[in-house]
N, C-alpha and C positions, 0 to 999 in steps of 0.2 A: 201529271206531268205535264200533263204536258202536259197533263201539259201535260191532262191532262190532263197533261192539262194540261186535259183535261187536261193528259198528259196532259199532266200534263200537260207540262207543257210543254215542247215542243214543238218542230214546227215543219217546216217544207223541204221537198228534193231541192237543191238545188242547182243549177244548170253553169255554175261559174266554174272554172278552170284556174289550178293554181299555176304560180309561176314556171316556167319551164326549168330554170335553175336557182332556187333560190338559196340564200346563202346560209352559213350555218346559223347565225344569230336570227334570222325569220325562219327558219325550221324550229328553233328553241322559242321562241316567242309562240308560233304556231301552235305548238305541243301544250306548250303552258295554258295558252288559251284554250284549246279543246278540253285538256284536263279541268280547267277553271267551269268552264261551261256546262259540260255534263257532270261533273260533281254537285255544281249548285242547283243543277235538276233534280237529279237524286235525293237530296236532302229537302227537298223544298214541301215534302208533306210535313214536316216538321214544323214548317211558317202555318199552314193549312191549321194542324192538328190545335195549336194554341189559339185561333180567333175561330174555332168550329161552333161557338155559343152563340153568334150572327146567323149561322145557317147558310150552307153552299151557294145558295143564289146571290145571298147578299157579299160573299167573298167574291164571287167571279164580277158581280157589280162593279165592287170597289176595286177588283184586281185591273179591269176594263179602263175605269175613270181615273185612276192614277197611273195607269201606262200611258194613256192619253197623255197628261199631262206631261210625264216626262220626255217622253216621245216629241213631244210639239215644243220643248226647250231645245233639246237635240236638235230638230229639225231647223230651227230659229238659228242655232248658232252656226250651222254648218250650210244656211240659206238653203235648205233642200226643199221647199215646198213647192218648188217647179213640178215636180215629179207628181206628187199628189194631185196638184189642180189639172196637170194634163190626164190623169187618170179618170177623175170625175168628169172631164170635159169627154171622154169616150165612152159612149153608151155601154159598149161590149165589154170592156175593161172593167167599167164600174159594176156591170153585172155580175162578172165573175169574181171580184172584190169582194162584192155584197155576200156570194153564195160561200165564199170563203170564210168569210167574217162568221156567219151564221154557224158554220161546221166548227170554226175555232172556238166559239162561245160554247157551242154543245160539249165539245170534246173539255174544253175546261171545265162545266158545269159536271161533268159524270165522273172527271177526275176526282174533283174536290170532294163529291158527295161519297165515292169510294174510300177516300181518306177518312173523312167524317163518320162513314158507317163502318168503320174497321175492315175495309176489304181492299187494303194496299196489295197484297198478295197476287189477287186478281187484278188488278189496275196493273201491275211491274209483269204480268204473264202477258197482257196487252200489248206494250212496248216491247218485248220480247219477238212476240209474233209478228209485229207492224210491218218488218222488212218482207216476209212472206208474203202480207196482204197486199202492199205494195206491188210483187210481182204479181201474184195474181190478178189483181187489178189491170196491170199492164197486158198481160195475155185476155183478158175480156176485154176490155174497153180499148185497148189501142190493137189487139192482132199480134200482142208480139209471142214468138216461138223462145222455147226453152230449152236447153241441152237436156242432155239424161241426169247430168248432176244436179241442175239446178231444180229437174222434175223431182229427184229423189227427195230433195230437202224439202220441197212443198208438202211431199206426201209423206214425210216423216213430222212436220209441222200437224200437219192434218190428224195424223194417230196421235200427236200430245194432245191437241186440242180435245180430241173425242177421251182421253185417259181422264185428263183435268175435269171433264163434263161428269164422267162416272165418279171421279173422286169427290167433286163437290156435291153430287145429286141432283148436280140442273145443269142447263147449257151455260158456259161463261157470258152470259150478255154482257157484263161490263168490259171484260176483255175484248170481246170482238166489238163491241160499239167503240170501244178506245180506238182500237186499231183502224176499223174501218171509217169512223170521222177522221182521224188522223190521214189515214192513205187518199182519203176523198178530199181532206183538205190542200195537201199537196199538189194534187192534180189541178184541184181549179185556182191555186195560187199561183203555181207555174204561168199559168195562161195571161194572168193580170202584167206579169214581167216586170214588179218591182221590185226595188231593192228590201234589204230586211228592214231596215227603221222606216222608210217611208212606207212600205208595205204594211207593219202592223200597225203604224199610226191611221193608215186610212181604213184596216179591219175596226180599230178599236172606235174611230171616228163614226162608223157606222154602227157599231153596239152603242155606244155612248147616250143617245135617246133612250133607249131603251132600260139602260144602267142607270142613268140619272132620274129616270121616273119611279122604277122600283126602288132606290136608296130615299128618295123624297116621300114615297107612299109610306114604306118602312117606317122612317122617320117619326113622320105623322101621326101613324096608325098605333104602332107599337112603342116609340120613344126613343130616346138615344141609344137605353141599352149600355152595352161597354164601350161605346163611342164615348161617355164621358169619363172612361179610365184612360189616363195618358198612355199607360204601358200599351192597352191592347188598340189604341186608336194609331199609337206608331206604329206596330205591327200589322193593322190594316194597309197604312199607309207605305209597309214595305212590301206589299203584294206588286206595288208598281214596279220597282226599282229589281225586284225578284222576277219577275217577267222580261223587262227589257236589257238587263245588264248581261244575262246570259246570251241572250239575242246578237248584242253587238259584240260580244266575247266571240261568239260562233262565226261572227263575220271577219273577224280579225284572224280565226283559226282556218277558216275555209282559201283564204289570200294567200296562206302561205303553206298549206299542205295539198297533197295529194287527196283528192276524196275518196280514194280506197282506204285512205289512212283514217280519213273524218268517220268514213262509216264503221270503220270498226271501234273508235271513240264513243258511239252511239251505244254501247251495250254496257256502259259504265252506268249510267242512269238506272235501268230498271236492275240490273245488279246491286246496286247502292238501295233502291227500293226495297228488293227482295229481303237485303239484311234488316233494313229498318223495320219493316213488316214484321220479323219474326223476332227479335232483340230488342227493338225498343216499344213497338206496338203490341207485342205477346199473340200476334195471330198465329192460327194454328195450322201446320204443315203436315198433312198425312202420307202415308206411303204413297198410295197413287197419285195425288199431286205432286210429291216428290219426283217422281217417274215420269210425269207429262214435263216438269222441268229440266229432268234431265235429257230429257228427247228434245225440247225445242234447244236447248245449247249445243244439243250434236245438230240437229238441222241447221242451227245459223253457222256451227263451223265448217259445215259441209259447204254450202252457201259462200260463206267469206272465203274459205280453199280456193273455190272456183272463180269466185270475183278475182281474186291476186292472181290466178294462174292467168285468166282471160285478159286482164290489163296488163301482165307484164308481156303478155304476147300482141300489144295494140289491139285488141279486137273489139271491146268494149269499152264505154265510157263508164266511169262511176259515180253515182251519186248517193248522196247523205240527205239524211234527214235529220232534223232537230225535234225536241219534244220537250214536255212539261207544261 
């Protein structure tokens, strides 16, 4: 994923509010957009596995460059470069965007490497625990207080992580790395206060010099490799749309649905990744790791129930994340 990517590839908590009374057609459009978004992010590992021969660093570099190109075309069509220029003129926002860009690039790299090295199960676990990490970061960094139900869900998640570590025989560094980088990315991304398209364009623009330099160095020192194969070259180019299109679909969904509803859709992505890891990639899931996944699902159910309950009482705003 985030998306990954790396989660994936997703991406940041969003502070937008859905319309007060959306029409039935708007709701239907929002649901379809959300389903498409999280389904595409869920199957993204299949694309990365097809081009794994170039290596995870090259995949992330090309993903950044092709995303930048596509987003640039979209911004030009929408005449949306003003927001990006305003960001670069603001030193503080530019610094926050640079930090979010580095976190995003690191998340992408870790996620692609996890897929490449046959550790998609652990990557999916990372995105399952991401909501709990966001809550924990809010407590530590922002001094937020949680009620008993939320605290219980966090404790269940901690037990799940401990059992996962026992089942794997080591600390799940990939899962924790993805969750922490994704959560930190959202924290800095919100500070810059940019929309999905302009924000991702600014971030990929900051990554572009490093990405471009690596691609050129690799082509000169190693040779074109699979780039001379039209099929694999097309797959590498597709990493750009595979990054940008779900993000734009997410923007469509978040304008039409309650953010609590969007928050529930985000569990589609790691669920698909979980199934892809076992059914397609043939990764092994022992009993202890299965128990840890069961506990994290329980933790998410408890946390989601409390979010719905409090949202219905009008006590807290909901937030949604995106990944891959």
